[in-house]
N, C-alpha and C positions, 0 to 999 in steps of 0.2 A: 730835371725839365717837369713844366706843370703842364693836364689836360686840360685841354680849354672843354672838354665837353663832362668829365666827371671831378677835375681836380684832384686826380693824383698825380704823387710825383714820380717822375719817372725820372731813372739813370741818364746820365750824360751821353749824349750820343743817342739813346733810344730813338725810334721814329713811331713806334706805337705803343699805343697805353696798355698798359700789363693788367689793364682791368676793364676795362670797356673794348677795347682792341681796334679805339680809333686812329689815324694817322696825326702823329704831332709835328706841329708848323716849324717849330726851332730846331736844331742840330747843331753839327761841328761846324765852326767858320761863321755861327749866328751873327751878327755885329748889333749896333745901333742900341736903339730903347728897345728893341723887340729882345734883342739878346740880352740885356741886361734885366730885363724886367722876368725873362726866362730864366736868369741863373748861368747863365753859359757864359759870359763875357767877362772876364776875371782880368783883363789887360786893356787902358785903352787904346782905340784906333792907331794904326799903325799910318806915321805922315811919310809919305815920300821924301828922300834924299834925307831923312836924318835917319844917321845912326850915331847909336851909341851902343854901349858894349850890352848894355841889357835886352836893347833890339834885337842885335845881333845872337845875343845868347839865348834870347827867346826865339828867334829865327830858328837855330842851330839846335834848341831845343825841341823846338815842334817838328824839325825835320827828323831829330832822333825819333822821338814819339809818333813819329806819323806812322810807323809801320807796328807800332802798340796800337795806335786808332782806328789802324785796320782791321786788326785783328779781334778789338773791342766790337767796331760794326758788325761782323761775318759774327760774333758770339750771341750781340742783340739779335740779329736777323734769325740765328737759330732758337734764342727764344721767341721770338715774336714767331714766329713758324709753330713751336713747341704750341704759346699759348691760342693762338687760332684753333690748332688741330684740336686742344682742350674745347675751345667754342663750338666746334665743330661735332665733337664729340657730345658734348651735354646738349645740343640740337637734334642729334639724330638718336636719342633716346627718346627721344620724346614723339617723333615722327612714328617710329616703331611702333609704339601704344596707340597711336592713333590709326594706323593698317591693322593693329591686332584687334581694336574695337570696329572697326568697320568690317571686317573680315565677319567677326560674331555677329554682328547686324545682318549681314546681307546670307550666313549662314540660316538664321533663323528666320529670315524672312523666305528662303528658299523651302523652308523646313514647312511655315505654313503656308506658302502656295501649294505645296504637296499634299497638303494633307485638303486643302480645300479641294483640290483635283480630283480627291480619291472620292471626295464626300458631297460634293455639288454635280448635280446630272452633265453639264455642258464639258468640267471636266474630266468626266469619266467619257463622254464621249469622245473629247479629244484623245485621250489616253490611250483608247480600245482603236480610234482610228488608226493611230500612230502606228500599234503594233497589230494590227489585222491582219498584215503578211507575213508575218512572222509567228507562225504557230506557238515555238517556245517561248518568246515573251508574251505571247497573246494569252498565255495559260498563266503567266505570273501578274501580268493585269487583273486578271480575272479573281485568281488568289486574293491581289490586294483589294478590289473592287466589292468583290460580292455578285455570288452569280445570279440573283435576283436584278439586283442594280447593270449587270454585265447584259443580261438578257433583255432591257427595256434598252438599251444603248444601242445594242446588236443587231434590234429590230429596225431601229433606225436605221444602222450603218448599213442591213440588206437592200432598205428603199430607196439609198444613196447609189447602190450599187448597181438596181437594175434599172435606175433612172440613166446611170451612165453606159449601160447597154451588157454590163459585165455581169450577166445571167446566173452560166453556173456558180461564178462566186459567191450571189446573192441566194441560190440554193443553199451551201453551206454555210451560209451564215446565218440564214432562216430557222434551219436543222438543229445547228450550234445555239441558238438561243432559244429554240424550241425545248433543248433538251435539258439546259440551264432551268427554264420554268415551265413546267407542263403545265402550268395553272396562275398564267400570266393574267391581268384582267385584256378585256378584249380579245381573246384567244379565237374566238369564229374567226371576225376578221383578220386577224394575223395569218392565220391556216390559209385561208382564203387567197391571199396573197401570195402563200408560197406555193399554195397548188395553182395557182396564174403561172407562175415562174417553171414550174415542171410543165406546165400543157405547153409554154412559150417555147422549149428544146426539145418536145413532142415526147415527153415521158407522160405518156398517156395513162399508163396502166398506177404510175404512183401518185400521177394527180387523181385519179376513179378514186383508188383508195383513201387518200386524204378527204374527198367529199363523202366517202361511207363514213369516216371518222365520224364529219362535223355531223352527217344527219341521222347518226344511230346515236350518236354519246354526247355530244357537246350540246347541239341546241336543235332536236326534232322538229321543235316548231317553226325554225328561218328555211324560208322556201329555196334560199340564193342556192346550197351547196345541190339540194335535189335536182334544180333546174340546171348546175353546171354539167351533173352525171347525165343526167338523162342524154345532152346534148351529144356526150362524148360515145356512147349508147347508138343512138339514131344515126350518126355521122358515119359508125362503124358497122350499121346494118345489125345491130343487134334489139330489134326491135322487141321480141317477145319480153328480153328482163329490160328496155325500157318502159311497156307498158304496166308490166308490173310496178316498177319504182312511181311511177305516175300515179297511179291509186295507192300507195303508201304516200305518196307526198300528200295528195289530196285528204287522204283519212289524217296525217296528220297537222297539217296547215290550214285543211279548210279552204286550201284555194282553188275556185272553181276552173282557173285556166289550165290547171293539171286534167281536173274531167274532161275538160272540149277537150284537149290535145290527146287523151288518150282514146275518146269515144270518135276520133276522126280517123283513128288507126285499128282499133279492134271493133271485130264483127259483133252483129247486134246477137243477145242471146236468141235461143231456140223459142218457138212457139210451140202450143199444145193444141190439141182438137182429141174430145170435149175438155171444158173447163176440169179443173180440179172439184172436187167433191164427194158424195157418197152416190152409190150408184145400187140398185137393187138387181142387175142383171152383169153378164161377162160384156166389161169395157175395153174397148179396142181403143187403145190411146196413139194418135199419130204426130207427130214434130216433123218440124219443118223450120230452115234458116233463112230468114228474110231475105237474106241478100244470096241467097244458092250456094254457102257454102255445105259441107259436111256434117254432118252430126255425130255426135257420139257421146253414149248414154250407159248408165249404170241400172240396173236393178233392183233393189233391197241391198245397196251395196253402199255402207257408209264411210268405210275404210279405205277404198284402190282410189287411186289417182286418174282424173280426167285431164286429159281424151287417152293416157298410155294404158291403161288397162279397159278402158268402154268397148261400147261395141257398135261400130257403123252402123248407124239406122238406116235398114234400107224397107222394113214394113210396119204397119201397125204392130204393138205391144199389144198381146191379149191377155187380161188382168185378170183371172177368176176372183172367186171371195177373199177377201182379206183386206188388210190394209197393205198397199203397195207404196214404195217411196221411187220416184224417179230422180234422177242426175242427169243434166245434158248439159253440153256445150255447140256451138260451131266453131267450125278450125279452119283458118284461113292461112296456106302457107304456113308461118311457124306462130301466127297469131292464134288467140285462143279467146273466144266472147266470155264474158261472165258467165258462169255456172249460174241456171237455173233447178230450184227445187220442187219435184211435183208432187203431190199426193194425192191418192185417190182409194178412197173407202170402198170395197164392194159386197154389199150383203145378199147373201141369196133366202129368199122366203121359205121356209120348212113345210111340207108338203103335210096334209093328216093325213094318219093312218088308213089305210085300206079297211074296207069292211067284206064281211061273208053275207051271201044270198040265204044260206042253208045256217037255220038255227040252232044251235049248241044241243049235244044232247045223245042220246042211244037211237039207233036205229034197227030192223030187224033184216033190212034188206042193203043191196050196195045204193050208194048215193054219191050225186056228180055234185061237186060246189063248185060255186062262182064266187068271184071278189069285184068288188068293185068302189070306184072313189067318190065318195057320198058330194063331195063338194071340191072341184077342182079349181076353181075363181081365187085368186085373191088379190092382196091390196099392194099399189105400188105399179111400177111400168114397167112390170115383167108381163111380156104378153108370149103368146104360143107356145105355153108352159107343156113340158114335155115330163111323164109320170112314168117309170114305171116300176111294177111291183115286182119284188122276189118274194118267192115261201118256202117253205119245207114242212113235211110230215113224218119224218124222220125223227126229229126230235131233236135236231141239232137247230143252230138260233141261224135266221137268212142274213144273206151278206150279196154283192155283188157277183159272187160264184155259186151260189143257188139258184134254181131253175125260174125261168120267168113265167111269169102268168100268161096266160092266153086269153081270149075272151071264148075259148070251146072248153074251160074250165078242167076238171080232173075227177078222176074217181076216188072215192076213198076207199081204203084197204079193208080187210075183215078186222075186228079186234078194235083195239083203242088207238086215236088217233089224234095229236096234238097239231094244230095247224098255227102255224106262227107265219106271219106276213107284215112283208116291211114295202112305203114307198120312195121311191128312189127319182126329183124332178133333174132335168139335165144338168145342173151345176153341182150335182153329187148330193143334194142335201137330202138326209134320210128322215123320214115320220119316225113317229114311233111306232111301237111293234102293237100287230094285229094278234090275238093269242085265240082260239076257240079248239075246245076240245070235245072230240066225236068217240061215239060206241059204233062199230058194224057189228050185229052180232051172224057171222057167216063164218066159216070153218076156214083157219089161215096156218101156215108152216111155222117151226119154230125158228128161232135164233141157233146159229152154230154154237154147238157146246160139244168143248174139247173132250169132256168125261163119259161121251155118250158116241158123238160124232170122231170113228176113228177107222183107220183101212181095215179090210178085215182080216188081216193075216198077221196082222203086228198093230202094236201099241205104242205111242210116246211114250218117254220116260217108263217103260217095264221092260220092253221087248227085249231080250240079253243078244249077244253076239252070237253066239252059240246057237240059239233058237231061230234067228234068222236066218243062219249058214245053213239051217236043216231045211228050209222052204227053196232059199234061193241062192243056196251051194256059196259056193269059194268066189272072193272077188280079189281086186288090186288092193291090198292095204299099204295105206300111207298116214304118217303122223305128218298132222297139220297145226300149225298156230291158230288159233281162233279165241277170239273174245267170250264166247257163250259158256264156256266150262271156269271152273274153281284155278285149275292148272294152269287156262291157257294153251291146252293143248287136244287134240281130239284124235279119233280112231277114224280116216274116210276110207270105206272099201267101194272102188268103182266097179260098176256093173255095164255090159253095154246098154242097158235101158236107162241108166243115170247111177246115183250114188247115193249110199246109205252112212249115218255119223253116227260113231259110237265115244262114249264118253273116254277118257283115258284109262282110269281105272276100275271101274266098276263093267266098263265096256257093255251102257245101256244106251239102245237106240234113243235120239234125242232129235233127228232130223232124217228126213227122206226126198228125195228128188225123182222124179219116176216120168217115162213117156212112154210106159208098157202098157197098151191098152188093156193086157192082162188082170194087171193089179185092180182091186176093187178099193174105190176109196171110200171117204165119210159118205152114209147115206145114199149108197149106190153108184155116185159118179164115179165116171173113169175117163182117160183120155179118149176121143173122139165125140166127144158128147157137143151138144147145141149150147150157146149162151143161157138160151130160158130154159133149158132143159135143167142146169144146172141150179138159174133162181129159182124155178119152179120148186125145188129142194128145202131149200131156206127160206125165212122171212124177207118178204118184198114187200113192200110199204108202196111198190107204184109208182113213187115219184119221177118224173118228167128228169131228163138228162139236162146238162146247164149249157151254156152256149160254147162250152170247151168239148163236150158231148159227155162226160164224165156225169156218175148217178149214184147219188148215197142210197142204197137198198133198205137200210135203216140203221139206227144209233140208240144203244142202251149205256147211259153211263155205267150202269154196274154190272153189264152180262158181255156186251161189246158191240162191234158193227160191222156192217159189210157193205162194200163198195164195189162198183163198176169206174175203172179208169181205161179211159179210149187213148192207147198208145202212139197211136198214128193211124193212116188211113185203113190199113187193117189187122192192126196188130190192139190187144184189147188184156184186161184183165180183170178176175175177180178176184177179190180179197174179202177175208173173213178172220176178224178176230174173234178170240174167246179169253175174258179176264177171268184169272185163275184167284183163288183166294191166298194161295201162297206168295199171291204180286208177281207171278210169273203170267204170262200168258203165250196162247198158240196160236200158228200164224198156218191159214190154209188160203193157198193161193191156185187160180187156173187161169193158165197162161193161155191165151185166145190168139188166133189166127183166121181171119175171116167169120168170126163167131166161132169159133168150135177149138175144142180143147185140145191142147197137144202137148203141155206139161201140166203136173200138178208138182206142187211143193207143199211139203207141211212141215213145221218146226216148231221143238219149244223153246223157248228163250226168258230172260228172264230169271230163269230158276237157281238158285244156288247148286248147278250142276256139281257133283263130286264132292 
């Protein structure tokens, strides 16, 4: 049988072309021209009613072969099915290849899209937004996208969250973004947004700390962070801190609004009277608060803090000579004004030196001397100048502990006298010294000299204990510590009238203290004498007592000195010192009560005793 589609010769009885799989139109039993054309009709058509042996035989054969043809048809069907199956298998291989290719294209497309998502800002935003609720996935996405790129996207996501009312989530997102890229562009505005979120949920300390970072580190010239931080302080009543920050904001930004805001809160600075400057007299400075607040000040103290270490102003500040710096503030509640610094320079004029009306020289009789000031007027604004003249005739330099000159003058003693005098004004300014030398040719007593002036019965430095006992007997002996001897020890012998001290080794007398009126002291002095009786025995230049009642009798830098000390209303001392050639000295002291000698002490000190 021949296929009408491809022209392939098929076996008799086949229904499907073995090559193209098309259905064959001819088949078993096909007749007529078509059957002949198909090569399947081998016998002429049967004539009804016509029976011949061949026909009968053919029928029988046909019947006999019917089973065989049925079996052949089943085989044809099996072969056709197998051919169709082979055709289907051939077409299936082609579709698998096509599917493989399509899958590869899809994979490549997915990879390209993923790469684009990582590299493009919009894709990064989508990836981070999708992973924002899962910290683990978010970390992986950040590692893929990169920290700087993730930071940009997270700041955007944070804005979306705060717009949606998720403020706490927004804070976490902002902080994560800031930690990923602390130097991101537009950091000032981004941190302002984070601080605003902190304020929105009442986390004011964190907001204030962030503002502080902005105006100290990020951009000190930007006014926004100052303004928001100041508002927090004012709302919390921290006005002292707020005014300090206002000043800092004005200094760094130059915006007058900060200065104006501060002036409305801070007290005005103190005022002073008189004005600062130079003065030639004592300056009395008054301080005041224009608004009646307390004023605290520091005088000549550049280090301490105001008002903590300051003095509350209650009365004028008196300034003497010199340069003085006053720092002051006004204080209202916890607010403190700006500090005011005041400088005053006070200069006191120096008085001229006093002069003597008695010419220097030599005189044969006692003379009274008078001092005066040649010119007490000075230039400048000092009025009512008060001059005090201090003088000495004992040889010492005059000072404020020296006698004060009075208009009565004073008598010059016999012998040579050096008059020394200075003038001191009420400000303590001391003039140059006046020096005048005079000699009065009249008799006078000599100074105390230990080599001649000793007790009648013994001599310090030579009388032994045995010799002393022969005159005054035995006393109570005791070894005592003393700095006067080389060994550091001495023998003290106590009597009812006083005590005597002897060196430890040589037992030589070196000190005595007596209240015995029977003992005759130097130059015949003894217990019970009056003060003037004793002073008459020794040199006395007649110098007047000073303001304390003390009086210098004489002074000689090589020989020694004599002084009167007033120790109380009724008590006093006469002290005489003799300088020795061996660098030691002998001290003679008369103790007085109501100007009467009650005890005499005499000692040798400074010598290498023992």
